[in-house]
TORKOL-4160 file (C-alpha; in steps of 0.2 Angstrom, whole numbers, padded with zeros to 4 digits, m for minus):
452
<pt num="1" X="0549" Y="m0118" Z="0683"/>
<pt num="2" X="0557" Y="m0136" Z="0682"/>
<pt num="3" X="0559" Y="m0134" Z="0665"/>
<pt num="4" X="0572" Y="m0148" Z="0661"/>
<pt num="5" X="0562" Y="m0161" Z="0668"/>
<pt num="6" X="0550" Y="m0159" Z="0654"/>
<pt num="7" X="0548" Y="m0169" Z="0639"/>
<pt num="8" X="0559" Y="m0181" Z="0642"/>
<pt num="9" X="0550" Y="m0194" Z="0636"/>
<pt num="10" X="0543" Y="m0198" Z="0617"/>
<pt num="11" X="0525" Y="m0203" Z="0611"/>
<pt num="12" X="0512" Y="m0197" Z="0624"/>
<pt num="13" X="0525" Y="m0189" Z="0635"/>
<pt num="14" X="0532" Y="m0177" Z="0625"/>
<pt num="15" X="0513" Y="m0168" Z="0624"/>
<pt num="16" X="0519" Y="m0165" Z="0642"/>
<pt num="17" X="0533" Y="m0152" Z="0639"/>
<pt num="18" X="0539" Y="m0132" Z="0643"/>
<pt num="19" X="0528" Y="m0126" Z="0627"/>
<pt num="20" X="0513" Y="m0134" Z="0636"/>
<pt num="21" X="0514" Y="m0128" Z="0654"/>
<pt num="22" X="0520" Y="m0109" Z="0646"/>
<pt num="23" X="0505" Y="m0110" Z="0635"/>
<pt num="24" X="0494" Y="m0114" Z="0651"/>
<pt num="25" X="0503" Y="m0101" Z="0661"/>
<pt num="26" X="0502" Y="m0086" Z="0649"/>
<pt num="27" X="0481" Y="m0090" Z="0646"/>
<pt num="28" X="0480" Y="m0088" Z="0665"/>
<pt num="29" X="0491" Y="m0072" Z="0669"/>
<pt num="30" X="0478" Y="m0064" Z="0656"/>
<pt num="31" X="0463" Y="m0066" Z="0665"/>
<pt num="32" X="0474" Y="m0063" Z="0683"/>
<pt num="33" X="0490" Y="m0053" Z="0682"/>
<pt num="34" X="0483" Y="m0042" Z="0666"/>
<pt num="35" X="0470" Y="m0034" Z="0674"/>
<pt num="36" X="0477" Y="m0027" Z="0687"/>
<pt num="37" X="0492" Y="m0021" Z="0675"/>
<pt num="38" X="0479" Y="m0013" Z="0666"/>
<pt num="39" X="0473" Y="m0004" Z="0681"/>
<pt num="40" X="0491" Y="0000" Z="0684"/>
<pt num="41" X="0494" Y="0010" Z="0668"/>
<pt num="42" X="0478" Y="0019" Z="0671"/>
<pt num="43" X="0483" Y="0025" Z="0686"/>
<pt num="44" X="0498" Y="0031" Z="0679"/>
<pt num="45" X="0489" Y="0042" Z="0665"/>
<pt num="46" X="0475" Y="0046" Z="0680"/>
<pt num="47" X="0490" Y="0055" Z="0688"/>
<pt num="48" X="0498" Y="0062" Z="0673"/>
<pt num="49" X="0479" Y="0071" Z="0670"/>
<pt num="50" X="0477" Y="0076" Z="0690"/>
<pt num="51" X="0494" Y="0085" Z="0689"/>
<pt num="52" X="0489" Y="0096" Z="0675"/>
<pt num="53" X="0472" Y="0099" Z="0685"/>
<pt num="54" X="0483" Y="0104" Z="0701"/>
<pt num="55" X="0495" Y="0114" Z="0691"/>
<pt num="56" X="0480" Y="0123" Z="0683"/>
<pt num="57" X="0473" Y="0126" Z="0700"/>
<pt num="58" X="0488" Y="0133" Z="0705"/>
<pt num="59" X="0489" Y="0143" Z="0691"/>
<pt num="60" X="0472" Y="0153" Z="0696"/>
<pt num="61" X="0480" Y="0152" Z="0713"/>
<pt num="62" X="0494" Y="0163" Z="0709"/>
<pt num="63" X="0480" Y="0174" Z="0697"/>
<pt num="64" X="0471" Y="0179" Z="0710"/>
<pt num="65" X="0484" Y="0184" Z="0723"/>
<pt num="66" X="0485" Y="0202" Z="0718"/>
<pt num="67" X="0467" Y="0203" Z="0723"/>
<pt num="68" X="0468" Y="0196" Z="0740"/>
<pt num="69" X="0467" Y="0205" Z="0757"/>
<pt num="70" X="0482" Y="0196" Z="0764"/>
<pt num="71" X="0491" Y="0196" Z="0750"/>
<pt num="72" X="0511" Y="0191" Z="0754"/>
<pt num="73" X="0527" Y="0198" Z="0750"/>
<pt num="74" X="0519" Y="0213" Z="0742"/>
<pt num="75" X="0503" Y="0224" Z="0736"/>
<pt num="76" X="0488" Y="0223" Z="0730"/>
<pt num="77" X="0482" Y="0225" Z="0713"/>
<pt num="78" X="0476" Y="0243" Z="0718"/>
<pt num="79" X="0491" Y="0247" Z="0728"/>
<pt num="80" X="0503" Y="0248" Z="0714"/>
<pt num="81" X="0514" Y="0264" Z="0715"/>
<pt num="82" X="0523" Y="0271" Z="0698"/>
<pt num="83" X="0539" Y="0283" Z="0700"/>
<pt num="84" X="0547" Y="0295" Z="0689"/>
<pt num="85" X="0567" Y="0301" Z="0696"/>
<pt num="86" X="0578" Y="0313" Z="0691"/>
<pt num="87" X="0595" Y="0316" Z="0695"/>
<pt num="88" X="0609" Y="0303" Z="0701"/>
<pt num="89" X="0615" Y="0309" Z="0718"/>
<pt num="90" X="0602" Y="0297" Z="0727"/>
<pt num="91" X="0594" Y="0280" Z="0723"/>
<pt num="92" X="0577" Y="0278" Z="0731"/>
<pt num="93" X="0570" Y="0261" Z="0735"/>
<pt num="94" X="0554" Y="0254" Z="0743"/>
<pt num="95" X="0556" Y="0248" Z="0761"/>
<pt num="96" X="0539" Y="0249" Z="0761"/>
<pt num="97" X="0526" Y="0250" Z="0745"/>
<pt num="98" X="0512" Y="0250" Z="0758"/>
<pt num="99" X="0518" Y="0264" Z="0767"/>
<pt num="100" X="0524" Y="0274" Z="0753"/>
<pt num="101" X="0520" Y="0292" Z="0752"/>
<pt num="102" X="0510" Y="0298" Z="0734"/>
<pt num="103" X="0520" Y="0315" Z="0728"/>
<pt num="104" X="0535" Y="0325" Z="0726"/>
<pt num="105" X="0550" Y="0321" Z="0735"/>
<pt num="106" X="0567" Y="0333" Z="0733"/>
<pt num="107" X="0583" Y="0328" Z="0742"/>
<pt num="108" X="0601" Y="0339" Z="0742"/>
<pt num="109" X="0616" Y="0330" Z="0747"/>
<pt num="110" X="0628" Y="0340" Z="0753"/>
<pt num="111" X="0640" Y="0328" Z="0762"/>
<pt num="112" X="0641" Y="0311" Z="0762"/>
<pt num="113" X="0645" Y="0301" Z="0777"/>
<pt num="114" X="0663" Y="0294" Z="0779"/>
<pt num="115" X="0672" Y="0282" Z="0790"/>
<pt num="116" X="0687" Y="0288" Z="0799"/>
<pt num="117" X="0703" Y="0279" Z="0792"/>
<pt num="118" X="0720" Y="0280" Z="0800"/>
<pt num="119" X="0736" Y="0273" Z="0789"/>
<pt num="120" X="0752" Y="0268" Z="0797"/>
<pt num="121" X="0770" Y="0274" Z="0792"/>
<pt num="122" X="0777" Y="0265" Z="0776"/>
<pt num="123" X="0787" Y="0250" Z="0780"/>
<pt num="124" X="0795" Y="0237" Z="0769"/>
<pt num="125" X="0792" Y="0220" Z="0768"/>
<pt num="126" X="0807" Y="0214" Z="0782"/>
<pt num="127" X="0800" Y="0225" Z="0795"/>
<pt num="128" X="0782" Y="0220" Z="0790"/>
<pt num="129" X="0786" Y="0206" Z="0796"/>
<pt num="130" X="0797" Y="0210" Z="0812"/>
<pt num="131" X="0790" Y="0212" Z="0827"/>
<pt num="132" X="0783" Y="0230" Z="0832"/>
<pt num="133" X="0789" Y="0230" Z="0851"/>
<pt num="134" X="0785" Y="0251" Z="0851"/>
<pt num="135" X="0773" Y="0249" Z="0868"/>
<pt num="136" X="0756" Y="0251" Z="0869"/>
<pt num="137" X="0740" Y="0258" Z="0855"/>
<pt num="138" X="0724" Y="0265" Z="0862"/>
<pt num="139" X="0710" Y="0264" Z="0851"/>
<pt num="140" X="0693" Y="0275" Z="0857"/>
<pt num="141" X="0675" Y="0270" Z="0853"/>
<pt num="142" X="0660" Y="0274" Z="0856"/>
<pt num="143" X="0657" Y="0256" Z="0852"/>
<pt num="144" X="0669" Y="0249" Z="0862"/>
<pt num="145" X="0676" Y="0263" Z="0873"/>
<pt num="146" X="0694" Y="0262" Z="0876"/>
<pt num="147" X="0704" Y="0248" Z="0870"/>
<pt num="148" X="0724" Y="0244" Z="0871"/>
<pt num="149" X="0736" Y="0233" Z="0860"/>
<pt num="150" X="0752" Y="0229" Z="0869"/>
<pt num="151" X="0763" Y="0228" Z="0852"/>
<pt num="152" X="0776" Y="0216" Z="0860"/>
<pt num="153" X="0781" Y="0202" Z="0851"/>
<pt num="154" X="0765" Y="0205" Z="0838"/>
<pt num="155" X="0770" Y="0208" Z="0820"/>
<pt num="156" X="0759" Y="0220" Z="0809"/>
<pt num="157" X="0745" Y="0206" Z="0803"/>
<pt num="158" X="0745" Y="0200" Z="0822"/>
<pt num="159" X="0739" Y="0220" Z="0828"/>
<pt num="160" X="0728" Y="0220" Z="0814"/>
<pt num="161" X="0719" Y="0203" Z="0818"/>
<pt num="162" X="0718" Y="0209" Z="0836"/>
<pt num="163" X="0709" Y="0223" Z="0831"/>
<pt num="164" X="0698" Y="0217" Z="0820"/>
<pt num="165" X="0690" Y="0205" Z="0832"/>
<pt num="166" X="0685" Y="0223" Z="0843"/>
<pt num="167" X="0669" Y="0231" Z="0841"/>
<pt num="168" X="0670" Y="0247" Z="0831"/>
<pt num="169" X="0686" Y="0245" Z="0820"/>
<pt num="170" X="0695" Y="0234" Z="0809"/>
<pt num="171" X="0712" Y="0236" Z="0803"/>
<pt num="172" X="0723" Y="0226" Z="0789"/>
<pt num="173" X="0742" Y="0228" Z="0783"/>
<pt num="174" X="0742" Y="0233" Z="0765"/>
<pt num="175" X="0755" Y="0233" Z="0750"/>
<pt num="176" X="0754" Y="0252" Z="0745"/>
<pt num="177" X="0770" Y="0249" Z="0734"/>
<pt num="178" X="0783" Y="0238" Z="0727"/>
<pt num="179" X="0791" Y="0235" Z="0743"/>
<pt num="180" X="0779" Y="0246" Z="0753"/>
<pt num="181" X="0766" Y="0241" Z="0768"/>
<pt num="182" X="0757" Y="0251" Z="0780"/>
<pt num="183" X="0744" Y="0245" Z="0794"/>
<pt num="184" X="0728" Y="0254" Z="0790"/>
<pt num="185" X="0715" Y="0256" Z="0804"/>
<pt num="186" X="0696" Y="0261" Z="0800"/>
<pt num="187" X="0680" Y="0263" Z="0808"/>
<pt num="188" X="0668" Y="0249" Z="0806"/>
<pt num="189" X="0652" Y="0261" Z="0802"/>
<pt num="190" X="0655" Y="0280" Z="0796"/>
<pt num="191" X="0647" Y="0295" Z="0804"/>
<pt num="192" X="0655" Y="0305" Z="0817"/>
<pt num="193" X="0648" Y="0295" Z="0830"/>
<pt num="194" X="0660" Y="0281" Z="0825"/>
<pt num="195" X="0677" Y="0290" Z="0825"/>
<pt num="196" X="0692" Y="0283" Z="0830"/>
<pt num="197" X="0704" Y="0292" Z="0846"/>
<pt num="198" X="0722" Y="0282" Z="0841"/>
<pt num="199" X="0736" Y="0287" Z="0855"/>
<pt num="200" X="0749" Y="0278" Z="0864"/>
<pt num="201" X="0768" Y="0277" Z="0861"/>
<pt num="202" X="0764" Y="0263" Z="0848"/>
<pt num="203" X="0753" Y="0278" Z="0841"/>
<pt num="204" X="0768" Y="0288" Z="0841"/>
<pt num="205" X="0779" Y="0276" Z="0834"/>
<pt num="206" X="0767" Y="0269" Z="0819"/>
<pt num="207" X="0763" Y="0288" Z="0815"/>
<pt num="208" X="0745" Y="0288" Z="0819"/>
<pt num="209" X="0750" Y="0304" Z="0828"/>
<pt num="210" X="0763" Y="0314" Z="0831"/>
<pt num="211" X="0765" Y="0317" Z="0848"/>
<pt num="212" X="0753" Y="0302" Z="0856"/>
<pt num="213" X="0739" Y="0312" Z="0855"/>
<pt num="214" X="0738" Y="0322" Z="0840"/>
<pt num="215" X="0732" Y="0312" Z="0823"/>
<pt num="216" X="0745" Y="0316" Z="0809"/>
<pt num="217" X="0738" Y="0325" Z="0794"/>
<pt num="218" X="0748" Y="0315" Z="0781"/>
<pt num="219" X="0741" Y="0299" Z="0789"/>
<pt num="220" X="0724" Y="0303" Z="0796"/>
<pt num="221" X="0719" Y="0299" Z="0776"/>
<pt num="222" X="0700" Y="0300" Z="0780"/>
<pt num="223" X="0690" Y="0309" Z="0794"/>
<pt num="224" X="0672" Y="0303" Z="0799"/>
<pt num="225" X="0659" Y="0313" Z="0793"/>
<pt num="226" X="0641" Y="0312" Z="0793"/>
<pt num="227" X="0628" Y="0314" Z="0779"/>
<pt num="228" X="0620" Y="0328" Z="0778"/>
<pt num="229" X="0606" Y="0331" Z="0765"/>
<pt num="230" X="0590" Y="0341" Z="0765"/>
<pt num="231" X="0573" Y="0330" Z="0761"/>
<pt num="232" X="0559" Y="0340" Z="0757"/>
<pt num="233" X="0568" Y="0354" Z="0767"/>
<pt num="234" X="0571" Y="0347" Z="0780"/>
<pt num="235" X="0590" Y="0344" Z="0785"/>
<pt num="236" X="0596" Y="0327" Z="0790"/>
<pt num="237" X="0613" Y="0325" Z="0798"/>
<pt num="238" X="0615" Y="0307" Z="0804"/>
<pt num="239" X="0629" Y="0293" Z="0802"/>
<pt num="240" X="0623" Y="0284" Z="0787"/>
<pt num="241" X="0622" Y="0287" Z="0770"/>
<pt num="242" X="0602" Y="0280" Z="0768"/>
<pt num="243" X="0589" Y="0284" Z="0778"/>
<pt num="244" X="0571" Y="0278" Z="0778"/>
<pt num="245" X="0555" Y="0294" Z="0774"/>
<pt num="246" X="0538" Y="0289" Z="0775"/>
<pt num="247" X="0543" Y="0272" Z="0764"/>
<pt num="248" X="0556" Y="0278" Z="0754"/>
<pt num="249" X="0573" Y="0270" Z="0754"/>
<pt num="250" X="0586" Y="0287" Z="0751"/>
<pt num="251" X="0604" Y="0281" Z="0748"/>
<pt num="252" X="0615" Y="0295" Z="0744"/>
<pt num="253" X="0630" Y="0293" Z="0730"/>
<pt num="254" X="0638" Y="0308" Z="0729"/>
<pt num="255" X="0634" Y="0328" Z="0731"/>
<pt num="256" X="0619" Y="0334" Z="0720"/>
<pt num="257" X="0600" Y="0336" Z="0720"/>
<pt num="258" X="0588" Y="0322" Z="0714"/>
<pt num="259" X="0570" Y="0319" Z="0715"/>
<pt num="260" X="0556" Y="0307" Z="0714"/>
<pt num="261" X="0538" Y="0309" Z="0711"/>
<pt num="262" X="0528" Y="0294" Z="0717"/>
<pt num="263" X="0510" Y="0291" Z="0710"/>
<pt num="264" X="0496" Y="0278" Z="0712"/>
<pt num="265" X="0498" Y="0265" Z="0694"/>
<pt num="266" X="0484" Y="0256" Z="0691"/>
<pt num="267" X="0490" Y="0251" Z="0671"/>
<pt num="268" X="0490" Y="0234" Z="0678"/>
<pt num="269" X="0475" Y="0230" Z="0685"/>
<pt num="270" X="0468" Y="0224" Z="0667"/>
<pt num="271" X="0483" Y="0215" Z="0664"/>
<pt num="272" X="0480" Y="0206" Z="0681"/>
<pt num="273" X="0462" Y="0204" Z="0678"/>
<pt num="274" X="0466" Y="0197" Z="0661"/>
<pt num="275" X="0476" Y="0184" Z="0669"/>
<pt num="276" X="0465" Y="0178" Z="0681"/>
<pt num="277" X="0452" Y="0176" Z="0666"/>
<pt num="278" X="0461" Y="0166" Z="0657"/>
<pt num="279" X="0467" Y="0155" Z="0670"/>
<pt num="280" X="0449" Y="0151" Z="0675"/>
<pt num="281" X="0445" Y="0147" Z="0659"/>
<pt num="282" X="0460" Y="0136" Z="0656"/>
<pt num="283" X="0455" Y="0128" Z="0672"/>
<pt num="284" X="0436" Y="0124" Z="0667"/>
<pt num="285" X="0441" Y="0119" Z="0650"/>
<pt num="286" X="0452" Y="0108" Z="0657"/>
<pt num="287" X="0440" Y="0098" Z="0670"/>
<pt num="288" X="0426" Y="0098" Z="0659"/>
<pt num="289" X="0436" Y="0087" Z="0647"/>
<pt num="290" X="0442" Y="0076" Z="0659"/>
<pt num="291" X="0425" Y="0075" Z="0668"/>
<pt num="292" X="0414" Y="0073" Z="0651"/>
<pt num="293" X="0426" Y="0061" Z="0643"/>
<pt num="294" X="0422" Y="0043" Z="0642"/>
<pt num="295" X="0440" Y="0037" Z="0640"/>
<pt num="296" X="0445" Y="0049" Z="0657"/>
<pt num="297" X="0456" Y="0040" Z="0667"/>
<pt num="298" X="0448" Y="0048" Z="0682"/>
<pt num="299" X="0442" Y="0038" Z="0695"/>
<pt num="300" X="0430" Y="0051" Z="0705"/>
<pt num="301" X="0426" Y="0066" Z="0694"/>
<pt num="302" X="0413" Y="0070" Z="0703"/>
<pt num="303" X="0428" Y="0074" Z="0716"/>
<pt num="304" X="0436" Y="0085" Z="0702"/>
<pt num="305" X="0421" Y="0092" Z="0695"/>
<pt num="306" X="0418" Y="0099" Z="0712"/>
<pt num="307" X="0436" Y="0111" Z="0710"/>
<pt num="308" X="0426" Y="0121" Z="0698"/>
<pt num="309" X="0410" Y="0120" Z="0707"/>
<pt num="310" X="0418" Y="0126" Z="0723"/>
<pt num="311" X="0428" Y="0141" Z="0714"/>
<pt num="312" X="0409" Y="0147" Z="0704"/>
<pt num="313" X="0402" Y="0147" Z="0722"/>
<pt num="314" X="0413" Y="0161" Z="0725"/>
<pt num="315" X="0415" Y="0167" Z="0709"/>
<pt num="316" X="0398" Y="0172" Z="0706"/>
<pt num="317" X="0393" Y="0177" Z="0724"/>
<pt num="318" X="0388" Y="0193" Z="0730"/>
<pt num="319" X="0402" Y="0206" Z="0739"/>
<pt num="320" X="0404" Y="0221" Z="0748"/>
<pt num="321" X="0397" Y="0228" Z="0764"/>
<pt num="322" X="0381" Y="0229" Z="0755"/>
<pt num="323" X="0383" Y="0214" Z="0749"/>
<pt num="324" X="0376" Y="0220" Z="0730"/>
<pt num="325" X="0392" Y="0219" Z="0721"/>
<pt num="326" X="0396" Y="0206" Z="0708"/>
<pt num="327" X="0408" Y="0203" Z="0695"/>
<pt num="328" X="0393" Y="0207" Z="0680"/>
<pt num="329" X="0394" Y="0225" Z="0687"/>
<pt num="330" X="0412" Y="0228" Z="0681"/>
<pt num="331" X="0413" Y="0223" Z="0663"/>
<pt num="332" X="0416" Y="0203" Z="0668"/>
<pt num="333" X="0404" Y="0191" Z="0659"/>
<pt num="334" X="0399" Y="0175" Z="0652"/>
<pt num="335" X="0404" Y="0168" Z="0637"/>
<pt num="336" X="0393" Y="0156" Z="0626"/>
<pt num="337" X="0405" Y="0141" Z="0632"/>
<pt num="338" X="0405" Y="0143" Z="0651"/>
<pt num="339" X="0418" Y="0151" Z="0654"/>
<pt num="340" X="0422" Y="0170" Z="0657"/>
<pt num="341" X="0427" Y="0186" Z="0646"/>
<pt num="342" X="0433" Y="0202" Z="0649"/>
<pt num="343" X="0423" Y="0220" Z="0643"/>
<pt num="344" X="0439" Y="0229" Z="0645"/>
<pt num="345" X="0430" Y="0246" Z="0640"/>
<pt num="346" X="0418" Y="0243" Z="0656"/>
<pt num="347" X="0431" Y="0237" Z="0668"/>
<pt num="348" X="0442" Y="0251" Z="0665"/>
<pt num="349" X="0432" Y="0263" Z="0666"/>
<pt num="350" X="0426" Y="0257" Z="0685"/>
<pt num="351" X="0445" Y="0256" Z="0687"/>
<pt num="352" X="0445" Y="0276" Z="0682"/>
<pt num="353" X="0429" Y="0283" Z="0691"/>
<pt num="354" X="0423" Y="0268" Z="0704"/>
<pt num="355" X="0441" Y="0260" Z="0710"/>
<pt num="356" X="0433" Y="0260" Z="0728"/>
<pt num="357" X="0421" Y="0251" Z="0724"/>
<pt num="358" X="0430" Y="0238" Z="0712"/>
<pt num="359" X="0442" Y="0237" Z="0728"/>
<pt num="360" X="0430" Y="0231" Z="0739"/>
<pt num="361" X="0422" Y="0220" Z="0727"/>
<pt num="362" X="0439" Y="0208" Z="0726"/>
<pt num="363" X="0449" Y="0214" Z="0741"/>
<pt num="364" X="0436" Y="0217" Z="0755"/>
<pt num="365" X="0439" Y="0219" Z="0772"/>
<pt num="366" X="0444" Y="0207" Z="0786"/>
<pt num="367" X="0427" Y="0208" Z="0793"/>
<pt num="368" X="0418" Y="0208" Z="0776"/>
<pt num="369" X="0433" Y="0198" Z="0763"/>
<pt num="370" X="0431" Y="0200" Z="0745"/>
<pt num="371" X="0432" Y="0189" Z="0730"/>
<pt num="372" X="0449" Y="0190" Z="0729"/>
<pt num="373" X="0452" Y="0185" Z="0746"/>
<pt num="374" X="0439" Y="0172" Z="0748"/>
<pt num="375" X="0444" Y="0163" Z="0732"/>
<pt num="376" X="0463" Y="0164" Z="0736"/>
<pt num="377" X="0458" Y="0155" Z="0752"/>
<pt num="378" X="0446" Y="0142" Z="0744"/>
<pt num="379" X="0461" Y="0137" Z="0732"/>
<pt num="380" X="0472" Y="0137" Z="0744"/>
<pt num="381" X="0461" Y="0125" Z="0756"/>
<pt num="382" X="0460" Y="0113" Z="0741"/>
<pt num="383" X="0479" Y="0110" Z="0743"/>
<pt num="384" X="0479" Y="0107" Z="0763"/>
<pt num="385" X="0478" Y="0090" Z="0772"/>
<pt num="386" X="0458" Y="0085" Z="0770"/>
<pt num="387" X="0455" Y="0098" Z="0755"/>
<pt num="388" X="0449" Y="0091" Z="0739"/>
<pt num="389" X="0464" Y="0089" Z="0728"/>
<pt num="390" X="0474" Y="0081" Z="0743"/>
<pt num="391" X="0461" Y="0069" Z="0749"/>
<pt num="392" X="0460" Y="0064" Z="0727"/>
<pt num="393" X="0479" Y="0062" Z="0727"/>
<pt num="394" X="0482" Y="0052" Z="0743"/>
<pt num="395" X="0467" Y="0039" Z="0738"/>
<pt num="396" X="0475" Y="0040" Z="0719"/>
<pt num="397" X="0491" Y="0033" Z="0729"/>
<pt num="398" X="0482" Y="0022" Z="0740"/>
<pt num="399" X="0474" Y="0013" Z="0726"/>
<pt num="400" X="0489" Y="0012" Z="0716"/>
<pt num="401" X="0500" Y="0007" Z="0730"/>
<pt num="402" X="0486" Y="m0008" Z="0732"/>
<pt num="403" X="0487" Y="m0011" Z="0713"/>
<pt num="404" X="0504" Y="m0014" Z="0715"/>
<pt num="405" X="0503" Y="m0026" Z="0730"/>
<pt num="406" X="0490" Y="m0037" Z="0721"/>
<pt num="407" X="0499" Y="m0037" Z="0706"/>
<pt num="408" X="0515" Y="m0044" Z="0716"/>
<pt num="409" X="0505" Y="m0057" Z="0725"/>
<pt num="410" X="0495" Y="m0062" Z="0709"/>
<pt num="411" X="0513" Y="m0065" Z="0700"/>
<pt num="412" X="0518" Y="m0076" Z="0716"/>
<pt num="413" X="0502" Y="m0086" Z="0715"/>
<pt num="414" X="0505" Y="m0090" Z="0697"/>
<pt num="415" X="0523" Y="m0094" Z="0698"/>
<pt num="416" X="0520" Y="m0106" Z="0713"/>
<pt num="417" X="0506" Y="m0113" Z="0703"/>
<pt num="418" X="0515" Y="m0117" Z="0686"/>
<pt num="419" X="0531" Y="m0123" Z="0695"/>
<pt num="420" X="0520" Y="m0136" Z="0704"/>
<pt num="421" X="0512" Y="m0143" Z="0688"/>
<pt num="422" X="0529" Y="m0141" Z="0681"/>
<pt num="423" X="0534" Y="m0156" Z="0695"/>
<pt num="424" X="0517" Y="m0166" Z="0692"/>
<pt num="425" X="0521" Y="m0166" Z="0672"/>
<pt num="426" X="0538" Y="m0170" Z="0677"/>
<pt num="427" X="0532" Y="m0184" Z="0683"/>
<pt num="428" X="0517" Y="m0190" Z="0675"/>
<pt num="429" X="0530" Y="m0190" Z="0660"/>
<pt num="430" X="0543" Y="m0200" Z="0669"/>
<pt num="431" X="0526" Y="m0215" Z="0672"/>
<pt num="432" X="0521" Y="m0212" Z="0655"/>
<pt num="433" X="0538" Y="m0218" Z="0649"/>
<pt num="434" X="0539" Y="m0231" Z="0658"/>
<pt num="435" X="0521" Y="m0239" Z="0655"/>
<pt num="436" X="0525" Y="m0236" Z="0635"/>
<pt num="437" X="0541" Y="m0245" Z="0638"/>
<pt num="438" X="0531" Y="m0260" Z="0646"/>
<pt num="439" X="0520" Y="m0261" Z="0632"/>
<pt num="440" X="0532" Y="m0259" Z="0619"/>
<pt num="441" X="0541" Y="m0275" Z="0628"/>
<pt num="442" X="0523" Y="m0283" Z="0629"/>
<pt num="443" X="0520" Y="m0279" Z="0610"/>
<pt num="444" X="0534" Y="m0287" Z="0606"/>
<pt num="445" X="0534" Y="m0305" Z="0615"/>
<pt num="446" X="0516" Y="m0304" Z="0606"/>
<pt num="447" X="0524" Y="m0302" Z="0588"/>
<pt num="448" X="0537" Y="m0315" Z="0591"/>
<pt num="449" X="0523" Y="m0328" Z="0599"/>
<pt num="450" X="0510" Y="m0325" Z="0582"/>
<pt num="451" X="0526" Y="m0326" Z="0571"/>
<pt num="452" X="0530" Y="m0346" Z="0580"/>
């Protein structure tokens, strides 16, 4: 705005100043830009409310997942297992909970698997860093076959690096005393199948064998062994200390006997169902508050209401192979506020006496999906492209972008208009000053003539 050229005159010209222009601009801004800003502020609030609703949908989705036939990375509420263990010779883990067999499993470990380990004769720091030059060292493994290493012009560390680069074996130079080092060679894996056979001129020179073929008793410090254990009376003779039996991962730690008893665990079903009921009620309450509020900033209340309607459509449907099962048959009830409540006594009775029907209601099958499976798919679809949440968010962000663009255009138009008006007022001020100056001169002449 050309403010500097305003208010240069006196009299009537003084009224055409920057303050007047600014007042006119402020008044017009209230009717052009301000309404757009108000709409943008409403969009900001709407985004916050939408985010809250979206979060509640996500929480409900997480709560129904234990009742989904196609649950990812876990088991359904009806497939939980409990385990009671005794002894510390082994640790138990579930490679796949679904494949676990119920019942008692005993494990008796009589031998642990171990690697084949050789150590060289002890050398000092000077010898360790000198060239070996002791001929050929040959190591035979099942994985790599017979591998020979020429020690000419190799230090202990260089030889160790070459050995480690081969499959089935590892080597390192270890400090075993104040000024004492050994070249330690190990099989890469435990078990007799991975045992090492060391031979060659360098083998004798370094102390791995007495005559190039027979390992020294002192330097063959660990002999490769298999784990030997009986699992429920069946003997296992394997290279690893870990085996999997009937879905149970068993890792031997020491000699001795341990056991595990696996049972079905239905104790969490009620807790998981209570969580689902609570999350459903929270979503319904939030949507009702926003949809029914006269002050709500939601632009499309019908779409938000349809979120709950879709959930209710699944929730109040009939399921089972004969379509004769409903949540109301198993202790889930409607409260007076339109939410859900759980009759724990009735629900737990079904868990104890009719678990198969409860599972059919919620889980169902690939051919006849249950409530949990169907509802999980419905909630998932809401966030996918074309779903209610995705469509609403896209439209909301598009409206926000349009409003910001309109605001920028309105402000630019307003600025240009009043910059032009300032220039016009400036020229008017100059003209008025000229006219006032001429009038003053005329007035002076008249006064002089009348005075004479």
